[in-house]
C-alpha positions in Angstrom: -1.0 -46.4 -17.3 -3.0 -44.0 -14.6 -0.6 -41.5 -12.8 -1.6 -40.7 -9.0 0.5 -37.7 -9.3 -1.1 -34.8 -10.9 1.0 -33.0 -13.8 2.2 -30.3 -11.5 3.3 -31.7 -8.1 2.3 -27.7 -6.5 -0.6 -27.7 -7.9 -2.0 -27.8 -4.5 -0.7 -24.5 -3.9 -3.0 -22.9 -6.4 -5.5 -21.7 -4.1 -3.6 -20.5 -1.2 -1.5 -18.4 -3.8 -4.4 -16.8 -5.4 -5.8 -15.7 -2.1 -3.0 -14.0 -1.0 -2.6 -12.6 -4.1 -6.2 -10.9 -3.5 -5.4 -10.0 -0.1 -2.1 -8.2 -0.9 -3.9 -6.2 -3.6 -6.6 -5.2 -1.7 -4.2 -4.5 1.0 -1.7 -2.1 -1.2 -5.3 -0.5 -2.4 -6.3 0.3 1.4 -2.4 1.6 1.8 -2.4 4.0 -1.1 -5.7 5.3 -0.2 -4.5 5.9 3.6 -1.3 7.6 1.9 -3.7 9.7 -0.5 -5.5 10.9 2.6 -2.8 12.1 4.7 -1.4 14.1 1.5 -4.6 15.7 1.2 -5.0 16.4 5.4 -1.5 18.0 5.1 -2.2 19.8 2.0 -5.5 21.4 4.1 -3.4 21.8 7.4 -0.7 23.7 5.5 -3.9 25.9 4.0 -5.0 26.2 7.6 -1.8 27.3 9.3 -1.0 30.1 6.8 -4.7 31.4 7.2 -4.2 31.7 10.9 -0.6 32.5 11.4 0.8 35.0 8.7 3.9 33.9 7.4 3.7 30.5 9.5 4.7 27.1 8.3 4.0 23.8 8.8 7.0 21.3 8.6 5.8 18.0 8.3 8.8 15.8 6.6 7.9 13.3 8.6 4.4 12.6 7.3 5.6 12.6 3.9 8.2 10.1 4.8 6.1 7.7 6.2 3.4 8.1 2.9 6.2 7.3 0.7 7.3 4.4 3.0 3.7 2.9 3.0 3.1 3.6 -0.4 6.3 1.8 -1.4 5.6 -1.6 1.1 2.5 -1.7 -0.4 3.9 -1.8 -3.9 7.0 -4.4 -3.4 4.2 -6.8 -1.5 2.1 -6.6 -4.8 5.6 -7.4 -6.9 6.7 -10.1 -4.6 3.5 -12.1 -4.6 4.2 -12.6 -8.4 
């Protein structure tokens, strides 16, 4: 007897899932790159402030917070697609 239904009833979702996983992976890599770049900029800015203003400090906790949130969001999105 020939069955008209495939063995896996959700096989039609194979390609959309693969495409979504690849997109999320690419976006996670982009988020990690942007976060890393902001940390590098922060370190350069702190060094510049120390050179220009003796005893000066650059308080940028919001930059560190946003960087951590972006990296975490990218990682969680990557895990959610599994």
